[in-house]
C-alpha positions, -999 to 999 in steps of 0.1 A, spaced: -77 -371 -639 -52 -352 -619 -18 -369 -611 -10 -372 -574 18 -352 -560 50 -370 -556 53 -391 -523 85 -391 -503 98 -425 -494 107 -429 -457 119 -458 -433 93 -481 -419 100 -466 -385 88 -433 -395 59 -448 -414 49 -467 -383 51 -436 -362 31 -416 -388 5 -443 -390 3 -446 -351 -2 -409 -349 -29 -410 -375 -46 -439 -355 -44 -420 -321 -57 -387 -336 -84 -406 -355 -94 -424 -322 -97 -391 -304 -117 -375 -331 -140 -404 -335 -147 -405 -299 -157 -369 -297 -178 -374 -329 -196 -402 -314 -202 -384 -282 -216 -354 -301 -238 -374 -323 -250 -392 -292 -259 -357 -276 -278 -346 -308 -296 -380 -309 -309 -373 -274 -325 -341 -286 -341 -357 -316 -358 -382 -292 -377 -353 -277 -356 -350 -245 -347 -317 -228 -314 -300 -231 -306 -312 -196 -301 -347 -209 -273 -337 -235 -243 -336 -210 -252 -370 -197 -256 -384 -233 -223 -367 -243 -205 -383 -213 -220 -416 -220 -209 -413 -257 -174 -404 -244 -172 -435 -223 -187 -459 -248 -171 -443 -279 -138 -443 -261 -140 -479 -252 -146 -489 -287 -120 -464 -300 -93 -479 -276 -102 -515 -286 -98 -507 -322 -67 -486 -319 -42 -514 -324 -61 -531 -352 -64 -498 -370 -28 -490 -367 -21 -524 -384 -48 -514 -411 -32 -481 -416 2 -498 -420 -11 -521 -447 -27 -491 -464 6 -473 -463 21 -502 -480 -7 -505 -506 -3 -466 -512 34 -472 -519 24 -494 -548 -7 -476 -559 -3 -438 -551 -33 -431 -574 -57 -444 -547 -58 -408 -533 -51 -389 -564 -81 -366 -554 -97 -358 -520 -131 -374 -533 -110 -407 -539 -94 -404 -504 -128 -398 -488 -140 -430 -506 -111 -450 -494 -115 -436 -458 -151 -448 -459 -139 -482 -468 -114 -481 -440 -143 -471 -414 -164 -500 -424 -148 -527 -402 -153 -509 -368 -189 -500 -379 -197 -536 -387 -182 -547 -352 -203 -522 -334 -235 -532 -353 -229 -568 -348 -220 -564 -311 -255 -551 -305 -269 -582 -322 -250 -607 -300 -276 -636 -296 -256 -650 -265 -259 -619 -246 -280 -624 -214 -300 -594 -226 -307 -607 -261 -302 -588 -294 -309 -550 -297 -320 -545 -332 -334 -509 -326 -300 -498 -309 -280 -517 -335 -297 -499 -364 -288 -466 -348 -253 -474 -334 -240 -490 -366 -244 -458 -388 -232 -435 -359 -200 -458 -356 -195 -456 -394 -198 -418 -394 -176 -413 -363 -150 -436 -377 -150 -420 -412 -146 -386 -397 -121 -398 -374 -100 -414 -403 -104 -385 -428 -100 -354 -405 -63 -359 -395 -54 -364 -431 -72 -335 -443 -62 -310 -417 -25 -317 -413 -8 -303 -444 19 -328 -447 -6 -356 -446 -30 -344 -471 -40 -369 -499 -16 -375 -526 14 -362 -503 16 -391 -478 50 -403 -471 53 -440 -479 77 -467 -466 107 -475 -488 
């Protein structure tokens, strides 16, 4: 087992700003990922390439709506995660561990999207077919949105995250 790189202790204000930036970047990346997957899924349904821009645009609107609704809860979740990371820095001792953690952090939004398609009180009823497709797409989009900023920004890489003092 490799030991994580030392973390630098910073103020809660800076930790709040870093986690907010992480949440905003993750929201943008997750929205674009959702839209791209939506465009690809249209092609797998056998539709022509002409449908891809419309599907991508619809994915941006729906994915963006979900991402904006989950922005504040994810910011709070990332703040709690920073607090936990301050106590247990071995959580992200390696990149695979961080990716596993990012997967668990992505589950809440995926479950909310999945359950929202199954709303029995909706005037349209429950959409099982769409729920079984939207849940995994939301999980993949959120997972990529959570992991990508931390993997691409050098000072945020797993094991080097600044934690609140």
